[in-house]
C-alpha positions in Angstrom: 193.6 -148.8 80.3 190.2 -148.1 81.9 190.0 -145.9 85.0 188.8 -148.8 87.0 191.8 -150.9 86.0 194.2 -148.0 86.9 192.6 -147.7 90.3 193.0 -151.5 90.9 196.5 -151.4 89.9 197.2 -148.5 92.3 195.7 -150.5 95.2 197.8 -153.6 94.4 201.0 -151.5 94.5 200.5 -151.1 98.4 202.0 -154.5 99.1 205.6 -155.7 98.9 206.1 -157.9 95.8 209.1 -159.8 94.3 209.1 -160.2 90.5 209.1 -164.0 89.8 206.9 -164.5 86.7 206.5 -163.3 83.2 203.2 -161.5 83.0 200.7 -161.2 81.5 200.4 -164.9 80.8 199.2 -165.8 77.3 195.4 -165.7 76.6 194.1 -167.3 73.4 191.1 -169.1 71.8 190.9 -172.8 71.6 189.6 -172.8 67.9 189.0 -176.5 67.4 187.3 -177.0 70.7 185.2 -173.9 70.4 183.8 -175.2 67.1 183.2 -178.7 68.5 181.5 -177.5 71.7 179.5 -174.5 70.4 181.0 -172.0 72.7 183.7 -169.3 72.4 186.3 -171.1 74.5 189.5 -169.3 75.6 192.4 -170.4 77.8 194.5 -168.4 80.3 197.9 -169.9 80.3 199.1 -169.7 83.9 201.0 -172.9 83.2 203.4 -170.4 81.5 204.1 -168.0 84.4 207.8 -168.0 83.4 211.1 -168.2 84.6 211.1 -171.8 85.7 210.2 -174.2 83.0 207.8 -175.8 85.4 205.6 -172.8 86.1 202.0 -172.7 87.5 199.5 -170.5 89.2 201.3 -170.5 92.6 203.9 -168.1 91.2 201.3 -165.3 91.3 200.8 -165.9 95.1 204.5 -166.3 95.7 205.3 -162.9 94.2 203.5 -161.4 97.2 204.4 -164.1 99.7 208.1 -164.2 99.0 208.0 -160.4 98.7 206.6 -160.4 102.3 209.3 -162.8 103.5 212.1 -160.7 101.9 210.6 -157.5 103.4 210.6 -159.2 106.9 214.2 -160.3 106.3 213.5 -164.0 106.7 216.1 -166.6 106.0 213.9 -169.8 105.9 210.6 -170.4 104.2 208.5 -173.3 105.3 205.5 -174.7 103.4 203.3 -177.8 103.1 201.6 -180.1 100.5 201.4 -183.6 99.2 204.6 -185.2 98.0 203.8 -184.1 94.4 202.6 -180.7 95.4 203.0 -178.0 92.6 202.8 -175.4 95.3 205.7 -176.8 97.3 208.0 -177.2 94.2 207.2 -173.7 93.1 207.9 -172.3 96.6 211.2 -174.1 96.6 212.1 -172.6 93.2 211.0 -169.1 94.3 213.1 -169.4 97.4 216.2 -170.3 95.5 215.7 -167.5 93.1 215.5 -165.0 96.0 218.3 -166.4 98.2 216.0 -168.0 100.8 216.2 -171.5 102.2 213.1 -173.7 101.4 211.9 -176.4 103.9 209.0 -178.6 102.8 206.8 -180.8 104.9 205.1 -183.2 102.4 202.3 -185.7 103.2 202.7 -189.0 101.4 199.1 -189.2 100.0 200.7 -191.5 97.4 203.9 -192.9 98.9 206.9 -192.0 96.7 209.5 -194.7 95.7 212.8 -193.3 97.0 214.6 -195.4 94.4 212.6 -193.8 91.6 211.9 -190.2 92.7 209.7 -188.4 90.1 208.0 -185.2 89.0 207.8 -182.4 91.5 209.4 -184.3 94.3 212.5 -184.8 92.0 212.5 -181.1 91.2 212.3 -180.4 95.0 215.4 -182.6 95.5 217.3 -181.0 92.5 216.6 -177.6 94.0 218.1 -178.7 97.3 215.0 -178.1 99.4 215.0 -179.7 102.8 212.2 -182.2 102.4 210.4 -183.9 105.3 208.1 -186.8 104.1 205.2 -187.2 106.5 203.5 -190.6 106.2 200.0 -190.9 107.5 199.9 -193.0 110.6 197.5 -196.0 111.0 193.9 -194.7 111.2 195.0 -191.2 110.5 193.1 -189.2 107.7 194.9 -187.1 105.1 193.7 -183.9 106.8 195.0 -185.2 110.2 198.4 -185.9 108.6 198.4 -182.4 107.1 197.7 -180.9 110.5 200.5 -183.0 112.0 202.9 -181.8 109.4 202.2 -178.2 110.4 202.8 -179.1 114.1 206.2 -180.7 113.1 207.2 -177.7 111.0 206.3 -175.2 113.6 208.4 -177.1 116.2 211.4 -176.8 113.8 210.6 -173.1 113.1 210.6 -172.4 116.9 214.1 -173.9 117.1 215.5 -172.0 114.2 214.0 -168.8 115.5 215.5 -169.4 119.0 218.8 -169.7 117.3 218.4 -166.3 115.6 217.1 -167.4 112.1 214.0 -165.7 110.9 211.3 -168.0 109.4 208.3 -167.4 107.3 205.4 -169.8 107.0 203.5 -170.2 103.7 200.3 -172.2 104.2 199.4 -175.1 102.0 198.6 -173.8 98.5 199.7 -170.3 99.4 196.2 -169.8 100.7 196.6 -166.7 102.8 195.3 -163.2 102.6 198.8 -162.2 101.2 198.9 -165.0 98.8 195.4 -164.5 97.4 196.3 -160.9 96.5 198.3 -162.6 93.7 195.0 -163.6 92.1 193.3 -160.3 92.6 196.3 -159.2 90.4 195.7 -162.1 88.1 192.0 -161.2 87.6 192.8 -157.5 86.9 195.2 -158.9 84.3 192.5 -161.0 82.6 190.3 -158.0 82.6 193.0 -156.0 80.8 193.3 -158.8 78.2 189.5 -159.0 77.7 189.3 -155.2 77.4 192.1 -155.1 74.8 190.2 -157.8 72.8 186.9 -156.0 73.1 185.4 -159.0 74.9 183.6 -160.0 78.1 183.7 -163.4 79.6 180.5 -165.1 80.7 182.2 -167.8 82.7 185.7 -168.6 84.1 186.4 -172.2 85.1 189.4 -173.3 87.3 190.3 -176.1 89.7 190.3 -175.4 93.4 192.0 -177.1 96.3 192.9 -175.0 99.3 190.8 -172.1 98.0 193.5 -169.4 97.7 193.1 -169.1 94.0 189.4 -169.0 94.1 189.4 -166.4 96.9 191.7 -164.2 94.9 189.7 -164.5 91.6 186.4 -163.7 93.5 188.1 -160.7 95.2 189.4 -159.6 91.8 185.9 -160.0 90.3 184.5 -157.8 93.0 187.2 -155.2 92.7 186.6 -154.9 88.9 182.7 -155.0 89.2 182.7 -157.9 86.7 179.6 -159.9 86.0 181.5 -163.0 85.0 180.5 -166.2 86.8 183.4 -168.0 88.3 182.9 -171.8 88.6 185.5 -173.5 90.9 185.8 -177.3 90.3 187.0 -179.0 93.5 189.9 -181.4 93.3 189.4 -182.8 96.9 186.7 -183.2 99.5 185.5 -180.1 101.3 183.2 -179.6 104.2 180.2 -177.3 104.3 182.2 -174.4 105.8 184.6 -174.2 102.8 182.6 -171.5 100.9 182.4 -169.3 104.0 186.1 -169.7 104.7 187.0 -168.8 101.1 184.7 -165.7 101.1 186.4 -164.6 104.4 189.8 -165.1 102.8 188.8 -163.0 99.8 187.5 -160.3 101.9 190.7 -160.2 104.0 192.7 -160.0 100.8 190.5 -157.1 99.7 191.2 -155.4 103.1 194.9 -155.8 102.6 194.9 -153.6 99.5 192.5 -151.1 101.0 189.3 -152.2 99.2 187.3 -153.1 102.3 184.1 -151.7 100.8 184.0 -154.6 98.3 182.6 -157.8 99.8 182.5 -161.4 98.6 179.4 -163.3 99.7 179.7 -167.0 100.3 176.1 -167.6 99.3 175.8 -165.6 96.1 179.4 -165.4 94.8 181.1 -168.7 95.6 180.3 -171.4 93.2 182.1 -174.7 93.9 181.4 -178.1 92.5 182.3 -181.4 94.3 181.1 -183.6 91.5 184.3 -184.2 89.6 187.1 -185.0 92.1 186.1 -188.5 93.1 187.5 -191.1 93.9 189.8 -188.7 95.7 192.7 -186.3 95.7 195.6 -187.5 93.5 193.5 -190.4 92.4 192.7 -190.3 88.6 189.2 -190.7 87.1 188.1 -191.5 83.6 186.4 -188.1 83.0 189.6 -186.3 83.7 191.6 -188.8 81.6 189.1 -188.2 78.7 189.6 -184.4 79.1 193.3 -184.7 79.1 193.2 -186.7 75.9 190.6 -184.5 74.2 192.6 -181.3 74.8 195.9 -182.9 73.7 194.4 -184.3 70.5 192.4 -181.2 69.5 194.6 -178.3 70.6 198.0 -179.9 71.5 197.8 -178.7 75.1 198.4 -180.7 78.3 196.5 -180.7 81.6 197.2 -182.9 84.5 195.3 -185.7 86.3 195.2 -184.0 89.8 194.0 -180.5 89.2 193.5 -179.1 85.7 192.3 -182.4 84.1 189.5 -182.7 86.6 188.6 -179.0 86.3 188.6 -179.2 82.5 186.4 -182.3 82.7 183.9 -180.4 84.9 183.9 -177.5 82.4 183.2 -179.9 79.6 180.3 -181.4 81.4 178.9 -177.9 82.2 179.0 -177.1 78.4 177.8 -180.4 77.2 174.9 -180.6 79.6 173.7 -177.0 78.8 174.5 -175.5 82.2 176.7 -173.2 80.1 174.5 -172.0 77.2 175.6 -172.4 73.6 177.4 -169.3 72.3 178.7 -168.3 75.7 182.3 -166.9 76.1 184.1 -169.3 78.5 187.6 -168.9 79.9 189.5 -171.9 81.3 192.2 -170.8 83.8 195.0 -173.3 83.3 196.8 -173.3 86.7 199.6 -175.6 85.6 200.8 -178.8 87.2 201.7 -180.9 84.0 204.6 -182.3 85.9 202.0 -184.8 87.4 202.0 -186.4 84.0 205.3 -187.8 85.0 204.4 -188.7 88.6 203.6 -192.2 90.1 201.3 -194.5 88.2 198.7 -194.3 90.9 198.4 -190.5 90.2 198.7 -190.7 86.4 196.1 -193.4 85.7 195.6 -194.8 82.1 195.9 -192.1 79.6 196.8 -194.0 76.5 194.3 -196.8 76.5 191.9 -195.1 74.0 
């Protein structure tokens, strides 16, 4: 282990943490696709974070978030997302593992059929989470419905707190300074694996929604002085202020572990791409469907139509178009979410037509 890695690990030990996952997650080469695409393509398997069969990248964040909730002696954990949210399901699972009570406020971006509950929403119900479905009102945008879900949740939190029950709020996607520390940890882990293999990565690709994963990866990159370029493929619409907010989140996470001297710059460090998510969040597109089929039929691996399929499609386009030069070493960070392959048809799209 390098001196820099040891220093990073020492800094990360400053925060409370609950062991939830099996780390390090597997890291291996995609041999068939590498030969086909002309790059050295590797995959970081955060779809295999462990204990729950239905793992994903949120477990890294939840180790620190639930660790914080336990340290504060909380009883209830509230969080948010869409009805098929990977994050919400993983939060409910983490709560059950640690003896906490999960309460979920979920926006019906795609309205679930209560007579045929599927995928993550089914798992939420099996876990016994208290689930509140927030249906967008007439004329209300998805973002406005999300904001309303937070207002509703905080009103319930206030009542519980007044009755003597401590509550902990986890923001959508676990995108907080505490949560993003989980991906500083994850980036250090990747550096350890690259170092052990005698490699350096030119690019890391991943899907980004709320920005917590991206913030943590960028903060980890700064902490490790890595020259790797991180390309974050958006899975939903973002405004012009998104890069600056993400950089601020990254810097606050670095501050939490005592690495204030490291700074993520929104202009030079944050690389997001809005070209691959349309027609919208939880709405499939053919490029993502093609990427899902390609990975399954060349490597026997699955990505999902909401996050990782669109991120993988973006990475393929970067490689095929020459934005990523031939011979580059590329890492795809698989953030999980394959349960969406068993979600509503509106989310799934047509994956078997070709």
